[in-house]
N, C-alpha and C positions, 0 to 999 in steps of 0.2 A: 418548444420544455412544457415536462408534463409537469402538474400540481395534484401529489397524493395528498396533502393533509388537507383536513376540513375545518380545523378550530386553532385559535392561537393561543403558543403557546404561554403568553402574559397570563392572558385574564380569560378565557376559551370559548368567546363569541367567535362568531364564526368567521373566515375569509375567505376573501372575496380577492379576483384577480382584478384588479385595475395597470394600469399603466402609468407606471409611475418611475421616473429616474431616466427615463432612455428605452423601455422595456415594462413587460410583464410581470407581475412579481405579484404574491398576494397577501394583498392587505385586512388588518382585520376591523370588519362592521363597526364592534363597537367604541373598541381605546385606538383603531390606527395607527398600530405596530403594524410596520413591515416587516415580513418574513425573508429572511434573506437566504436563501439556494446557495452554500459557499459548497466547496471540494470536501472533501475530509481527506488531512495530511498522512499520506504512509510512505515510506523508504523502501531502499532496497537495494541490496548490498552485493558491488561484485570482486571477490575476490579471485581472481587469478593464480595459478602453477602450470608455471611457462606454458604451453598452447593451452592448459587444459581452465577448464570454466567450473566452481563449485554450483552446484544446484541438489534441493530439497525437493525430497518426494512428498507431496502434501499429505496428511496423515485425516484432512478431517475437507469437508465443502466449507470454502466449494473450490471445486477442481480437487477433490480426493484426490489422489494417484496417481496425478501429475507434476509434472516436478516445476523448479520457479527457484527462480532467486532465492535467495534468505531476505526476508519481505517481513512487513507489522505495519499496524499501523500506528501513528506518533496518541500516545498518552497524554493525556491533560497533564499540566506543569512536568512535560515532558519536551526539549529539543530536537530538531529531524537529528542531528550528530550522535545523544544520548540513545537517538530509538536503536539506531543504526548497530551500536555497538550492543544495545539489550538483545535486541533478534538476533544476528549474532550469533551467542554466547545461548539465546535460547534454545534454537534449531539444529546447533552446529555443535555448539560448547567452545566455540575458542577464542577468545582474548583475543579483537585487534582492535589496530590502529589505523584510524582513517586519513586515505593519502589526498582525496582531491574529490572534487563535487565532478558529477560524469556528466549530468544531467538532470534538469525538472521536467516531465510527462507528464501531460492530459490523461487520463484512467477513466473510462467505465465502471463501475462496481453491481453486480449483478441486481441491483433492486434502487432501482434508480436511484445511482448517482454519482459525483462525479468523484473523481481518485484527482488532488496532486500529489506523484510520484518523486517524490526527493532520491538520487541514486547516485551511491558512493562508490567508487572504489576503495580498496582499503585495505590493508595486509597484516596477517595474523603476524601476534606475536608470542601464543602458547595455546597450549590446550592440544586435548588429541580429536579430532571427526569425529562425534559420533551422534549421528540424528536424535534431537529433545523431543522433548516433545510432544507436538503439535509436527512431528515430523516421522515417517513410516524411514525416512533413509536419507542418507545424505552422501554424498559425492562428490568427485571431479566427475569432467568429461571433457574429451578432445573436442576445442572449437568442429573438426571435422565431421565428428561421431555425437552431436548432439540426437536428445530423443524427439519424435517426433510430437508426444502428448506435455510443450510443455503451456505451463496453463499460463491466464494472463498476455493476449495482443502483442498489451505496451512491453512483456520480457520478453516476449520470442523479439520486437524489434530490436527490444537492446544487441 
């Protein structure tokens, strides 16, 4: 595990690496606060249309111009279910209903953090497919003709 943080978020004291609770963790030398590095929760949505799957072309970094499942980070005070519905609307202009939990995956972020990715299968309730503000394009791809430039290893595996 890499330790990027130098100062305690509670008191500003220096963080030291100590073996505690069965692993190396950062602990504040001043107030003994234990800095837990927890994964960041995110969701992705699988929207199928016969033998096709909906992907969005990313407008911004990371992976600008690559394709991904509609996805995003869980906001403060929001459940993963709510995040999935919100992200689908923001990225594709579609209103969805979640059908089932597809799986939970561990992924690596670009800035030395881990992501806990909750993936749902969903169905479209209404709306006209249209790329949102953070997407260049949104469209269906036949499963046999997926683009080579799919962002994020975990999205390629799904």
